[in-house]
KOLZAPA-767571 format. One record per residue: residue in three letters; x, y, z of N, C-alpha, C in turn. Coordinates in steps of 0.2 Angstrom, whole numbers, plus 5000, padded with zeros to 4 digits. Example, Ala and Ser with C-alpha at 12.3 -4.5 7.8 and 13.67 -1.06 7.14 Angstrom:
2
ALA506649725039506249785039506649845039;SER506449895035506849955036506450005039;
// end
This chain:
68
MET484650594996485150584992485150584986;LEU485450584981485350584973485450514972;SER484950494966485050434963485650404960;GLY485950464957486650444953487350464958;TYR487150474963487750484967488150434969;ALA487950374969488450304969488850294964;ALA488450324957488950304952489250354950;VAL489450414953489750474952490250464958;THR490150434963490650414966491050364965;ASP490750314962491050264959491750284954;THR491650324951492050344945492450404947;ILE492150454950492450514952493050514959;VAL492850464964493350474968494050434966;PRO494050384962494550344961495050384956;GLN494750434953495150474949495350544953;LEU495050544958495250604964495750584967;ILE495750524969496350504973496850494969;PHE496950464963497450454958497850524957;THR497350584958497750654956498050684962;LEU497550654967497950674975498750634975;ASN498550574973499350544974499950574970;VAL499650604964500150624958500350694963;ALA499950734965500150784969500350774974;TRP500350724978500750704983501550694982;GLU501550654975502250644973502650704972;ILE502250744968502650814966502850864972;ALA502250864976502450914983503050884987;SER503150814988503550774991504250774990;ARG504150784984504950794980505350864980;GLU504850924984505050984983505451004990;SER505551064992505751084997505451065004;PRO505651075009505351045016504851125018;ASP504851165013504351215012503651185010;TYR503651145007503051095006502751035010;ASP503151035017502850995022502050995023;LEU501851065023501351085024500651065018;VAL500851075012500551055007500350985006;VAL501050945008501050865008500550835013;TYR500550875020500050855025499350855023;PHE499250915019498550925018498350885012;ILE498850855007498650815002498450735005;GLN498950735011498750675012498050665018;GLN497850725020497350735024496850725018;ALA496850745011496350735007496250665005;ILE496750625003496650575001496450525006;GLN496550525012496150505017495450495018;ALA495250565017494450585015494150555011;ALA494650565006494250524998494150445000;GLN494650415002494550355004494050325008;GLU493950365013493350365020492750385014;GLU492750415011492050425007491950385004;ALA492450344999492350284996492050234999;LEU492350225005492150165009491450175011;ARG491250235013490550255015490050235009;HIS490250235004489650214998489950144995;GLY490350114998490550044996490950024992;THR491450084990491750074985492550074989;VAL492850024988493550004989494050034985;ILE494450074988495050104985495650074987;ALA496050044982496750024985497150074986;SER497650074991498050114994498550104987;GLU498650184985499250204981499950174984;GLY500550144982501250134984501450214984;LYS501550234990502150294990502750284990;SER503250334987503850314987504150324993;GLU504850324992505250304999505150385003;LEU505050435000505050505000504550535006;GLN504250485008503650505013503850525020;
// end
């Protein structure tokens, strides 16, 4: 394992999750054609949160809009 990996995770993963949440908001407002995109974004958010937890970083769940 890289010695600086935990520090990278502490900064990159929250930014990644924030960006994925923005992408989720945009995609969820589009037509039903974007349902698969929304699903994959949700999967990516979950994977990033799990990765953060594996490294001891707790990421607060972002509140999703009622469009979920």
